[in-house]
C-alpha positions as CSV (number, residue, x, y, z in Angstrom):
1,M,3.1,17.8,12.9
2,K,3.8,20.3,10.2
3,N,5.8,18.0,8.1
4,S,5.4,14.2,8.4
5,I,7.1,13.4,5.1
6,I,10.1,11.1,5.7
7,E,12.7,10.9,2.9
8,V,15.1,8.0,2.9
9,H,18.1,7.8,0.5
10,E,20.4,5.0,1.5
11,I,23.7,3.9,-0.2
12,N,25.9,1.1,1.1
13,T,29.1,1.2,-0.9
14,K,30.4,-2.0,0.5
15,T,27.5,-4.0,-0.9
16,D,26.8,-1.7,-3.9
17,Y,23.3,-1.3,-2.7
18,S,21.0,1.7,-2.6
19,Y,17.5,2.3,-1.4
20,S,15.2,5.3,-1.8
21,A,11.8,6.0,-0.3
22,K,9.3,8.8,0.3
23,N,7.0,8.2,3.3
24,E,4.1,10.6,3.7
25,S,2.3,8.3,6.2
26,F,0.7,10.3,9.0
27,I,1.2,7.6,11.6
28,D,4.7,6.8,10.5
29,G,5.5,10.5,10.8
30,I,4.5,10.2,14.4
31,I,5.9,6.9,15.6
32,I,9.3,7.1,13.8
33,P,10.6,10.2,15.6
34,L,8.8,9.6,18.9
35,I,9.2,5.8,19.3
36,V,11.3,4.1,16.6
37,R,14.4,6.3,16.6
38,P,14.7,6.5,20.4
39,L,14.2,2.7,20.6
40,V,16.9,2.1,17.9
41,K,19.4,4.1,20.0
42,V,19.1,1.6,22.9
43,L,19.0,-1.6,20.8
44,P,22.1,-3.8,20.9
45,Y,24.4,-2.8,18.0
46,R,24.9,-6.4,17.2
47,L,21.2,-7.1,16.6
48,T,20.7,-7.5,12.9
49,A,17.8,-5.8,11.0
50,C,16.8,-9.2,9.5
51,F,16.2,-10.7,12.9
52,I,14.0,-7.7,13.8
53,T,12.1,-8.3,10.6
54,I,11.6,-12.0,11.2
55,F,10.6,-11.5,14.9
56,S,8.1,-8.7,14.1
57,N,6.5,-10.6,11.3
58,A,6.3,-13.8,13.4
59,L,4.0,-11.8,15.8
60,V,1.5,-11.3,12.9
61,F,1.3,-15.1,12.4
62,V,0.7,-15.6,16.1
63,S,-2.2,-13.1,15.9
64,F,-3.5,-15.1,12.9
65,L,-3.5,-18.3,15.0
66,I,-5.4,-16.5,17.7
67,A,-7.9,-15.1,15.1
68,M,-8.5,-18.6,13.7
69,Q,-9.9,-19.6,17.0
70,A,-12.9,-17.5,16.0
71,T,-14.0,-20.4,13.7
72,R,-14.6,-22.4,16.9
73,G,-16.2,-19.5,18.8
74,R,-13.2,-18.8,21.0
75,Y,-12.3,-15.2,21.7
76,S,-10.6,-15.4,25.1
77,M,-7.1,-14.4,23.7
78,W,-8.5,-11.8,21.4
79,F,-7.0,-8.9,23.4
80,L,-3.5,-10.0,22.3
81,I,-4.2,-9.3,18.6
82,P,-3.9,-5.4,18.8
83,I,-0.8,-5.7,21.1
84,L,1.0,-8.0,18.7
85,I,0.1,-6.0,15.6
86,V,1.2,-2.7,17.2
87,I,4.6,-4.3,18.1
88,Y,4.8,-5.5,14.5
89,V,4.2,-2.0,13.1
90,I,6.9,-0.6,15.3
91,G,9.3,-3.4,14.4
92,D,8.6,-2.9,10.7
93,C,10.0,0.6,11.1
94,V,12.8,-0.4,13.5
95,D,14.4,-2.9,11.1
96,G,15.2,-0.2,8.5
97,E,16.4,2.3,11.0
98,Q,18.7,-0.4,12.6
99,A,20.1,-1.3,9.1
100,R,20.9,2.4,8.4
101,R,22.4,2.8,11.9
102,T,24.7,-0.2,11.5
103,K,25.3,0.4,7.7
104,T,24.2,-3.2,7.0
105,A,21.5,-2.5,4.4
106,S,21.5,-5.1,1.6
107,P,19.5,-6.6,-1.2
108,L,18.7,-9.5,1.1
109,G,17.4,-7.2,3.8
110,E,15.1,-5.3,1.5
111,F,13.7,-8.4,-0.1
112,L,13.1,-10.1,3.3
113,D,11.4,-7.0,4.7
114,H,9.0,-6.5,1.8
115,F,8.5,-10.2,1.2
116,L,7.3,-11.0,4.7
117,D,5.2,-7.8,4.8
118,T,3.2,-9.1,1.8
119,F,1.8,-11.9,4.1
120,V,0.4,-9.4,6.6
121,T,-2.5,-8.1,4.5
122,G,-3.8,-11.6,3.7
123,V,-3.4,-12.6,7.3
124,L,-5.4,-9.7,8.6
125,L,-8.1,-10.0,6.0
126,I,-8.6,-13.7,6.5
127,S,-8.7,-13.0,10.3
128,L,-11.4,-10.4,9.7
129,I,-13.4,-12.8,7.5
130,A,-13.1,-15.5,10.1
131,A,-13.9,-13.3,13.1
132,Y,-17.1,-11.9,11.6
133,D,-18.0,-15.1,9.7
134,V,-18.3,-13.3,6.3
135,R,-19.6,-16.0,4.0
136,N,-20.5,-14.0,0.9
137,P,-17.9,-15.2,-1.6
138,F,-18.3,-12.2,-3.9
139,I,-17.2,-9.9,-1.1
140,A,-14.7,-12.2,0.7
141,Y,-12.6,-13.3,-2.3
142,P,-12.4,-10.0,-4.1
143,S,-11.1,-8.4,-0.9
144,I,-8.0,-10.6,-1.2
145,I,-7.2,-9.6,-4.8
146,I,-7.9,-5.8,-4.4
147,S,-5.9,-5.6,-1.2
148,Y,-2.9,-7.3,-2.8
149,M,-3.3,-5.3,-6.0
150,T,-2.7,-2.2,-3.8
151,Q,0.6,-3.7,-2.6
152,A,1.6,-4.9,-6.1
153,S,1.0,-1.5,-7.6
154,S,3.2,0.1,-5.0
155,F,6.0,-2.3,-5.9
156,W,5.4,-1.7,-9.6
157,E,5.9,2.0,-9.0
158,K,9.1,1.2,-7.2
159,Y,10.1,-1.0,-10.2
160,K,9.5,1.9,-12.6
161,K,10.5,4.9,-10.6
162,H,13.3,3.2,-8.4
163,K,11.7,4.9,-5.4
164,M,9.2,3.5,-2.8
165,H,6.3,5.8,-2.2
166,F,4.1,5.6,0.9
167,G,1.0,7.9,0.7
168,K,-0.8,9.6,3.6
169,F,-2.9,6.6,4.0
170,S,-0.2,3.9,3.6
171,S,0.2,0.3,4.6
172,T,0.6,1.3,8.3
173,E,-2.8,3.0,8.3
174,T,-4.4,0.1,6.5
175,I,-2.9,-2.5,8.9
176,L,-4.0,-0.6,11.9
177,S,-7.5,0.0,10.5
178,L,-7.9,-3.8,9.8
179,T,-6.5,-4.5,13.3
180,L,-9.0,-2.2,14.9
181,I,-11.9,-3.9,13.1
182,N,-10.5,-7.3,14.1
183,T,-10.1,-6.2,17.7
184,L,-13.7,-5.2,18.0
185,A,-14.7,-8.7,16.9
186,G,-13.7,-9.8,20.4
187,F,-16.9,-8.3,21.7
188,S,-20.0,-10.4,21.1
189,K,-22.3,-7.3,20.9
190,I,-20.1,-5.9,18.1
191,R,-20.3,-9.1,16.1
192,E,-24.0,-9.1,16.5
193,L,-24.2,-5.5,15.3
194,A,-21.9,-6.2,12.4
195,A,-24.2,-9.1,11.2
196,I,-27.3,-6.9,11.0
197,K,-28.6,-6.7,7.4
198,L,-28.9,-3.2,5.9
199,G,-32.5,-4.0,4.9
200,S,-33.5,-4.1,8.5
201,F,-33.1,-0.4,8.7
202,G,-36.3,1.5,8.0
203,F,-35.0,4.1,5.6
204,I,-33.3,1.4,3.5
205,Q,-36.5,-0.7,3.5
206,N,-38.5,2.3,2.2
207,T,-36.0,3.4,-0.4
208,I,-33.6,0.7,-1.7
209,A,-34.9,-2.7,-0.6
210,S,-37.4,-3.2,-3.3
211,S,-35.4,-1.8,-6.2
212,C,-32.0,-3.3,-5.1
213,P,-32.4,-6.3,-2.8
214,V,-28.7,-7.1,-3.1
215,I,-27.8,-4.0,-1.1
216,A,-30.5,-4.7,1.4
217,D,-29.2,-8.2,2.0
218,L,-25.7,-7.0,2.8
219,S,-24.6,-7.1,6.5
220,I,-23.0,-4.0,8.1
221,I,-19.5,-5.7,8.0
222,E,-20.0,-6.6,4.4
223,A,-20.9,-3.0,3.5
224,M,-17.9,-1.8,5.4
225,M,-15.6,-4.2,3.5
226,I,-17.0,-2.9,0.1
227,V,-16.3,0.7,1.1
228,M,-12.8,-0.2,2.2
229,L,-12.1,-2.1,-1.0
230,F,-13.5,0.8,-3.1
231,F,-10.9,3.2,-1.6
232,A,-8.2,0.5,-2.0
233,L,-9.1,0.2,-5.7
234,L,-8.9,4.0,-6.1
235,N,-5.5,4.0,-4.4
236,T,-4.3,1.3,-6.8
237,I,-5.4,3.2,-9.8
238,G,-3.7,6.3,-8.6
239,T,-0.5,4.5,-7.9
240,L,-0.5,2.9,-11.4
241,I,-1.2,6.3,-13.0
242,R,1.7,7.8,-11.0
243,S,4.0,5.0,-12.3
244,G,3.7,6.3,-15.8
245,S,3.1,3.0,-17.6
246,V,2.1,-0.6,-16.8
247,G,3.9,-3.6,-18.3
248,I,2.5,-6.7,-19.9
249,G,3.5,-8.8,-16.9
250,F,1.5,-6.6,-14.5
251,W,-1.5,-6.7,-16.8
252,L,-1.3,-10.5,-17.0
253,Y,-1.0,-10.6,-13.2
254,L,-4.2,-8.7,-12.9
255,L,-5.9,-11.0,-15.5
256,F,-4.8,-14.3,-14.0
257,T,-5.3,-13.3,-10.4
258,G,-8.8,-11.9,-11.3
259,L,-9.6,-15.2,-13.1
260,A,-8.5,-17.2,-10.0
261,T,-10.5,-15.0,-7.7
262,G,-13.7,-15.3,-9.9
263,I,-13.4,-19.1,-10.1
264,S,-12.9,-19.3,-6.3
265,A,-15.9,-17.1,-5.6
266,C,-18.1,-19.2,-8.0
267,A,-16.8,-22.5,-6.7
268,D,-17.3,-21.4,-3.0
269,V,-15.9,-24.7,-1.6
270,Q,-16.7,-26.0,1.8
271,F,-13.3,-25.4,3.3
272,Y,-13.3,-21.7,2.4
273,H,-10.2,-20.7,4.3
274,I,-8.0,-22.8,2.0
275,P,-8.9,-20.8,-1.1
276,F,-8.3,-17.6,0.8
277,I,-4.7,-18.7,1.6
278,T,-4.2,-20.0,-1.9
279,L,-5.2,-16.7,-3.5
280,S,-3.0,-14.8,-1.0
281,L,0.0,-17.0,-2.0
282,L,-0.8,-16.5,-5.7
283,N,-0.5,-12.8,-5.2
284,I,2.6,-13.2,-3.0
285,N,4.2,-15.3,-5.7
286,Y,4.0,-12.5,-8.2
287,I,4.9,-9.8,-5.8
288,S,8.0,-11.7,-4.7
289,A,9.0,-12.1,-8.3
290,L,8.6,-8.3,-8.7
291,L,10.7,-7.7,-5.6
292,V,13.5,-9.9,-7.1
293,A,13.3,-7.8,-10.2
294,I,13.5,-4.6,-8.2
295,V,16.4,-5.7,-5.9
296,M,18.4,-7.5,-8.5
297,K,17.6,-5.0,-11.3
298,K,16.2,-7.7,-13.6
299,K,13.6,-7.5,-16.3
300,E,9.8,-7.4,-15.6
301,P,8.6,-10.8,-14.3
302,M,5.7,-12.8,-15.6
303,P,3.0,-14.1,-13.3
304,D,2.1,-17.7,-12.7
305,F,-0.6,-18.9,-15.1
306,I,-0.6,-22.6,-14.4
307,L,-2.7,-22.3,-11.2
308,P,-5.4,-19.9,-12.6
309,V,-5.7,-22.0,-15.8
310,A,-5.9,-25.3,-13.9
311,M,-8.6,-23.8,-11.6
312,T,-10.6,-22.6,-14.6
313,V,-10.4,-25.9,-16.5
314,L,-11.3,-28.1,-13.5
315,Y,-14.1,-25.8,-12.5
316,F,-15.8,-26.1,-15.8
317,L,-15.2,-29.9,-15.7
318,N,-17.0,-29.7,-12.3
319,I,-14.1,-31.2,-10.4
320,K,-14.2,-29.4,-7.1
321,T,-13.2,-32.0,-4.6
322,P,-11.4,-31.0,-1.3
323,L,-8.3,-32.9,-2.6
324,V,-8.1,-30.6,-5.6
325,T,-8.4,-27.5,-3.4
326,V,-5.5,-28.7,-1.2
327,L,-3.4,-29.5,-4.3
328,Y,-3.9,-25.9,-5.5
329,L,-2.6,-24.7,-2.1
330,V,0.4,-27.1,-2.1
331,Y,1.4,-26.1,-5.7
332,I,1.4,-22.3,-5.0
333,L,3.0,-22.7,-1.6
334,L,5.9,-24.7,-3.1
335,S,6.3,-22.0,-5.8
336,V,6.6,-19.3,-3.2
337,I,9.1,-21.3,-1.1
338,I,11.2,-22.2,-4.2
339,R,11.3,-18.6,-5.4
340,A,12.3,-17.2,-2.0
341,S,14.9,-20.0,-1.4
342,I,16.6,-19.3,-4.8
343,F,16.9,-15.6,-3.9
344,F,18.2,-16.4,-0.5
345,A,20.8,-18.8,-1.9
346,Q,21.9,-16.2,-4.4
347,N,22.3,-13.5,-1.7
348,R,23.3,-15.5,1.3
349,K,26.6,-13.6,1.5
350,Y,24.5,-10.7,2.9
351,W,23.1,-12.7,5.8
352,L,24.5,-11.7,9.2
353,W,24.0,-13.6,12.4
354,R,25.2,-10.5,14.2
355,N,26.3,-7.0,13.1
356,P,30.1,-6.3,13.0
357,L,31.2,-3.6,15.3
358,P,32.5,-0.3,13.7
359,E,36.0,-1.2,14.6
360,E,35.6,-4.6,13.0
361,K,34.4,-3.0,9.8
362,A,37.4,-0.7,9.8
363,T,39.8,-3.7,9.7
364,D,38.0,-5.4,6.8
């Protein structure tokens, strides 16, 4: 396609709400005109964008439950993962188109869409780590923070510039790339290949193994994750530079999240999936606060510091029991639920069980 850039400028005078975005995603530039817009034309007018958002994101969590079966060596339902994620990607585009079609865009819809999307990255990464049994904590844990940093930087740019920007390799490309790698884990030969150490290759044995045994000890999947995270980090830096300036709250977010990630990697507890979820929620907690500031036009939010500080103190006191690990998770989960619930309560007037027909709007 000659021009895959999609510009969205949306104003809903009834709700005093506006949304602006520039989408340069290559894949979005294909699926939106060829699949999404034709699909929206045949969708029931009454179907709300929020229901589409909730349904499509629910499919991601179903794929996560399937992926978690990998911890028990079960891959029989693995073929469903790419199907569910592709439907999610389409639904993630459909909800916005449906909101514009029915003129029901609102602060609640924008928050719900982006808030639920923040879970997707963590779900796919944890699924990948489980599928390939990645046990190196200094690769697995940083993958969480760097991937969420990429999302947070995009929302920070939106906060500063009042316009969402999706690059040529955007969230859609990232999600589908992770989905492809997850899908391949359904084949035992692929899992065996991914587990091969780089040091087993002759040219690495002869050149790098003796001088840099750390690299030689990496598996193929671990090396792939490092490469992906490197490019994600470059993308994050580029986005922050494009934003013009970075506030103290965002710097503190990077500091505290980095601290929590380092402590988690060093502690490397037995039930390693719980810290992954905890770190994801720590990032989601800040991103959701940033989303509230964007949608409600509030001042820059501060990140949670209680959890990172508690993790640090208890780590150096050598208190690393399973109960403490669970308490970390419960605390940050409640924080996310409370923040989202407060926003929903403040904006519940925008919730629609079904869209009003055009003639019903005319009589309002």
